[in-house]
C-alpha positions as a Markdown table, in Angstrom:
| # | Residue | x | y | z |
|---|---|---|---|---|
| 1 | Met | 92.1 | 100.1 | 70.9 |
| 2 | Arg | 89.2 | 98.8 | 73.1 |
| 3 | Glu | 91.4 | 99.9 | 76.4 |
| 4 | Ala | 91.8 | 103.2 | 75.5 |
| 5 | Lys | 88.2 | 104.0 | 74.8 |
| 6 | Lys | 87.9 | 102.0 | 78.2 |
| 7 | Ala | 90.6 | 104.2 | 79.9 |
| 8 | Lys | 88.8 | 107.7 | 78.3 |
| 9 | Val | 86.0 | 106.4 | 79.6 |
| 10 | Leu | 86.9 | 105.9 | 83.2 |
| 11 | Glu | 88.9 | 109.3 | 83.0 |
| 12 | Ala | 85.3 | 111.3 | 81.7 |
| 13 | Ala | 83.4 | 109.7 | 84.5 |
| 14 | Gln | 85.9 | 110.5 | 87.3 |
| 15 | Ala | 85.7 | 114.0 | 86.0 |
| 16 | Ser | 81.7 | 113.5 | 85.7 |
| 17 | Phe | 81.7 | 112.3 | 89.3 |
| 18 | Leu | 84.4 | 114.7 | 90.9 |
| 19 | Arg | 81.9 | 117.5 | 89.3 |
| 20 | Tyr | 78.3 | 115.6 | 90.2 |
| 21 | Gly | 78.6 | 113.1 | 92.5 |
| 22 | Tyr | 77.2 | 110.1 | 92.2 |
| 23 | Arg | 73.6 | 110.3 | 91.8 |
| 24 | Arg | 73.7 | 113.1 | 89.3 |
| 25 | Val | 75.3 | 111.3 | 86.9 |
| 26 | Thr | 73.8 | 109.3 | 83.8 |
| 27 | Met | 75.3 | 107.2 | 81.5 |
| 28 | Gly | 74.2 | 109.7 | 78.9 |
| 29 | Asp | 76.6 | 112.1 | 80.7 |
| 30 | Ile | 79.6 | 109.7 | 81.3 |
| 31 | Ala | 79.4 | 108.9 | 77.3 |
| 32 | Ser | 79.0 | 112.6 | 75.9 |
| 33 | Ala | 81.9 | 113.7 | 78.2 |
| 34 | Ala | 83.9 | 110.2 | 76.9 |
| 35 | Gly | 82.5 | 111.1 | 73.2 |
| 36 | Leu | 81.2 | 108.0 | 73.0 |
| 37 | Ser | 77.4 | 107.5 | 71.9 |
| 38 | Arg | 75.4 | 105.5 | 74.8 |
| 39 | Pro | 75.4 | 102.2 | 72.8 |
| 40 | Ala | 79.1 | 102.6 | 72.4 |
| 41 | Leu | 79.5 | 102.9 | 76.1 |
| 42 | Tyr | 77.5 | 100.0 | 77.2 |
| 43 | Leu | 80.0 | 97.7 | 75.2 |
| 44 | His | 82.4 | 98.5 | 78.0 |
| 45 | Phe | 80.3 | 98.4 | 80.4 |
| 46 | Cys | 77.2 | 97.3 | 81.3 |
| 47 | Asn | 76.0 | 100.0 | 83.6 |
| 48 | Lys | 77.0 | 103.2 | 86.3 |
| 49 | Glu | 77.4 | 101.1 | 88.7 |
| 50 | Asn | 80.5 | 99.1 | 86.6 |
| 51 | Ile | 81.9 | 102.3 | 85.8 |
| 52 | Phe | 82.2 | 103.7 | 89.4 |
| 53 | Glu | 83.7 | 100.3 | 90.6 |
| 54 | Ala | 86.3 | 100.8 | 87.8 |
| 55 | Val | 87.0 | 104.3 | 88.4 |
| 56 | Leu | 87.3 | 103.7 | 92.4 |
| 57 | Arg | 89.6 | 100.6 | 91.6 |
| 58 | Ala | 91.8 | 102.9 | 89.1 |
| 59 | Phe | 91.8 | 105.9 | 91.4 |
| 60 | Met | 92.9 | 103.6 | 94.6 |
| 61 | Ala | 95.0 | 101.9 | 92.2 |
| 62 | Arg | 97.1 | 105.3 | 91.4 |
| 63 | Ala | 97.1 | 106.5 | 95.0 |
| 64 | Ile | 99.0 | 103.0 | 96.1 |
| 65 | Glu | 101.6 | 103.2 | 93.6 |
| 66 | Glu | 101.9 | 107.2 | 94.5 |
| 67 | Val | 102.6 | 106.0 | 98.3 |
| 68 | Arg | 105.0 | 103.1 | 96.8 |
| 69 | Ala | 107.0 | 105.7 | 94.8 |
| 70 | Gly | 107.3 | 108.7 | 97.0 |
| 71 | Leu | 108.1 | 106.7 | 100.1 |
| 72 | Gln | 111.9 | 106.7 | 99.5 |
| 73 | Gly | 111.8 | 110.3 | 99.8 |
| 74 | His | 111.0 | 110.4 | 102.9 |
| 75 | Ser | 113.3 | 109.2 | 105.8 |
| 76 | Ser | 111.5 | 108.7 | 108.8 |
| 77 | Val | 108.1 | 106.9 | 109.9 |
| 78 | Glu | 106.3 | 109.5 | 110.7 |
| 79 | Asp | 106.9 | 111.4 | 107.5 |
| 80 | Gln | 106.6 | 108.8 | 105.5 |
| 81 | Leu | 103.3 | 107.7 | 107.3 |
| 82 | Arg | 102.3 | 111.8 | 107.4 |
| 83 | Phe | 103.0 | 111.3 | 103.2 |
| 84 | Ala | 100.8 | 108.5 | 102.9 |
| 85 | Phe | 97.7 | 110.0 | 104.3 |
| 86 | Glu | 98.2 | 113.1 | 102.1 |
| 87 | Val | 97.8 | 110.7 | 98.7 |
| 88 | Trp | 95.3 | 108.7 | 100.5 |
| 89 | Ala | 93.1 | 111.0 | 102.4 |
| 90 | Val | 93.9 | 114.3 | 102.1 |
| 91 | Arg | 94.1 | 114.8 | 98.5 |
| 92 | Pro | 91.0 | 113.3 | 97.6 |
| 93 | Phe | 89.1 | 114.8 | 100.2 |
| 94 | Gly | 90.1 | 118.0 | 98.5 |
| 95 | Leu | 88.8 | 116.9 | 95.1 |
| 96 | Leu | 86.0 | 115.5 | 96.9 |
| 97 | Thr | 85.1 | 118.8 | 99.0 |
| 98 | Ala | 85.5 | 121.0 | 95.7 |
| 99 | Thr | 82.1 | 120.8 | 94.5 |
| 100 | Pro | 78.7 | 120.4 | 96.5 |
| 101 | Asp | 77.3 | 117.7 | 95.1 |
| 102 | Ala | 80.8 | 115.7 | 95.0 |
| 103 | Lys | 80.2 | 115.6 | 98.5 |
| 104 | Glu | 78.2 | 112.9 | 98.9 |
| 105 | Leu | 81.2 | 110.5 | 97.6 |
| 106 | Ile | 82.8 | 111.0 | 101.2 |
| 107 | Asp | 80.7 | 108.8 | 102.8 |
| 108 | Cys | 80.6 | 106.4 | 99.9 |
| 109 | Arg | 78.6 | 103.9 | 100.9 |
| 110 | Phe | 77.8 | 102.6 | 98.2 |
| 111 | Glu | 76.8 | 98.8 | 98.3 |
| 112 | Phe | 78.1 | 97.7 | 94.9 |
| 113 | Ala | 81.4 | 99.2 | 95.1 |
| 114 | Arg | 82.2 | 97.9 | 98.8 |
| 115 | Glu | 84.6 | 95.0 | 97.9 |
| 116 | Ala | 86.2 | 97.7 | 95.5 |
| 117 | Ile | 86.7 | 100.1 | 98.7 |
| 118 | Asp | 87.3 | 97.3 | 101.2 |
| 119 | Gln | 90.1 | 96.1 | 98.6 |
| 120 | Gly | 91.5 | 99.4 | 98.4 |
| 121 | Ala | 91.4 | 99.8 | 102.0 |
| 122 | Gln | 93.6 | 97.0 | 102.6 |
| 123 | Ala | 96.0 | 97.4 | 100.0 |
| 124 | Phe | 96.7 | 100.8 | 101.7 |
| 125 | Glu | 96.7 | 99.3 | 104.9 |
| 126 | Ala | 99.7 | 96.5 | 103.7 |
| 127 | Glu | 101.5 | 99.5 | 102.7 |
| 128 | Leu | 100.9 | 101.1 | 106.2 |
| 129 | Ala | 101.9 | 97.8 | 107.9 |
| 130 | Thr | 105.4 | 97.9 | 105.6 |
| 131 | Ile | 106.0 | 101.3 | 107.0 |
| 132 | Leu | 105.1 | 100.7 | 110.5 |
| 133 | Ala | 107.1 | 97.5 | 110.9 |
| 134 | Pro | 110.4 | 98.4 | 111.6 |
| 135 | Leu | 108.8 | 100.7 | 114.2 |
| 136 | Leu | 107.2 | 97.0 | 115.9 |
| 137 | Ala | 109.8 | 95.0 | 115.1 |
| 138 | Gln | 110.8 | 94.7 | 118.9 |
| 139 | Thr | 107.1 | 94.5 | 120.2 |
| 140 | Ala | 105.4 | 91.5 | 118.5 |
| 141 | Ser | 104.7 | 89.9 | 121.9 |
| 142 | Ser | 102.5 | 92.9 | 122.2 |
| 143 | Gly | 99.8 | 91.4 | 120.3 |
| 144 | Thr | 99.4 | 94.5 | 118.2 |
| 145 | Gly | 101.3 | 94.0 | 114.9 |
| 146 | Pro | 101.8 | 96.6 | 111.9 |
| 147 | Gln | 98.7 | 95.4 | 110.8 |
| 148 | Asp | 97.2 | 95.7 | 113.3 |
| 149 | Val | 98.4 | 99.5 | 114.1 |
| 150 | Ala | 97.8 | 100.0 | 110.5 |
| 151 | Arg | 94.1 | 99.3 | 110.3 |
| 152 | Ile | 93.4 | 101.3 | 113.7 |
| 153 | Leu | 95.3 | 104.5 | 111.8 |
| 154 | Thr | 92.8 | 103.8 | 108.4 |
| 155 | Arg | 89.8 | 103.0 | 110.2 |
| 156 | Ala | 90.2 | 106.4 | 112.3 |
| 157 | Val | 91.5 | 108.8 | 109.1 |
| 158 | Gln | 88.3 | 107.0 | 107.4 |
| 159 | Gly | 85.8 | 108.7 | 110.6 |
| 160 | Phe | 87.9 | 111.8 | 110.2 |
| 161 | Lys | 86.3 | 112.3 | 107.0 |
| 162 | Gln | 82.9 | 112.3 | 108.0 |
| 163 | Thr | 83.7 | 115.5 | 110.5 |
| 164 | Ala | 86.4 | 117.3 | 108.5 |
| 165 | Thr | 85.6 | 120.5 | 107.3 |
| 166 | Ser | 88.4 | 121.3 | 104.9 |
| 167 | Pro | 91.4 | 119.2 | 103.3 |
| 168 | Glu | 93.5 | 121.1 | 105.9 |
| 169 | Asp | 91.3 | 120.1 | 108.8 |
| 170 | Leu | 91.3 | 116.8 | 107.6 |
| 171 | Arg | 95.6 | 117.0 | 107.5 |
| 172 | Ala | 95.5 | 118.6 | 111.0 |
| 173 | Leu | 93.4 | 115.6 | 112.3 |
| 174 | Ile | 95.8 | 112.8 | 110.8 |
| 175 | His | 98.8 | 114.8 | 112.4 |
| 176 | Gly | 97.1 | 114.4 | 115.5 |
| 177 | Leu | 96.5 | 111.2 | 115.5 |
| 178 | Leu | 99.8 | 110.3 | 114.6 |
| 179 | Asn | 101.4 | 112.5 | 117.0 |
| 180 | Leu | 99.4 | 110.3 | 119.7 |
| 181 | Val | 99.9 | 106.8 | 118.2 |
| 182 | Leu | 104.1 | 107.0 | 117.1 |
| 183 | Pro | 105.4 | 108.0 | 120.4 |
| 184 | Ser | 103.5 | 104.9 | 122.3 |
| 185 | Leu | 104.6 | 103.1 | 119.5 |
| 186 | Ala | 108.4 | 104.3 | 119.8 |
| 187 | Ala | 108.5 | 103.6 | 124.0 |
| 188 | Gly | 106.7 | 100.5 | 123.3 |
| 189 | Arg | 109.7 | 99.4 | 121.2 |
| 190 | Ala | 112.6 | 101.3 | 123.6 |
| 191 | Gln | 110.8 | 99.1 | 126.3 |
| 192 | Gly | 111.3 | 95.7 | 123.9 |
| 193 | Ala | 114.9 | 96.7 | 123.0 |
C-alpha cells in the first residue's frame, strides 16, 4: 500500500512540476494533487526537494527502459541514436516547453538534484555507448571509445536544450550533430579495417 501511495505522489508531483515548474509548486499543491493531506505526504517525503529528486529518478528510469525496449525496432546505428535522443531529450523538452512555468526545469541546475541528474545522464551515456560500440570497435586505438563519444553527444545535446526554440528545433539540432559525427566515425572504422 505504501508503494502505491508513493507512486501516486510521484505521478501527481510530476504533473504539478510540468505545469507550474519547481519554484511555484508547494508541498500543499502536491498533497492536494495526490489526494493526501500534508501530514500524510510528509510520511512519504520529508520535503519538496526529495519529491523532485524522486520524480527525476523515476522519469529517467522510464526513459532508459523505453530506449532499451525500442532499440530493437531500429536497425542502423543512426536510427537507434535518433530514437534514443527522441526519447531522452526531445520528448521531455516538449513537455517542459508546453507551459511557461515549466521552462525553468530545462536548465535544472538545482544542486540538490545534481546526483540524480548525473546518474541519469551516465545511464543514458551507457546506452549510447552500447549503440556506438559496433561502429567504434575497429577504431579503439584512436583513444576515443564509445563511452567518450556518448558523453560528447549527450553533453552537446544538453547544450542544445538551452538554445532550442521548440522540440522540432531541438530534433533538427540533434540530427545535424549526428549527421556531422557519424560519417567521421564510419570513416574511422573503414580506415581501421
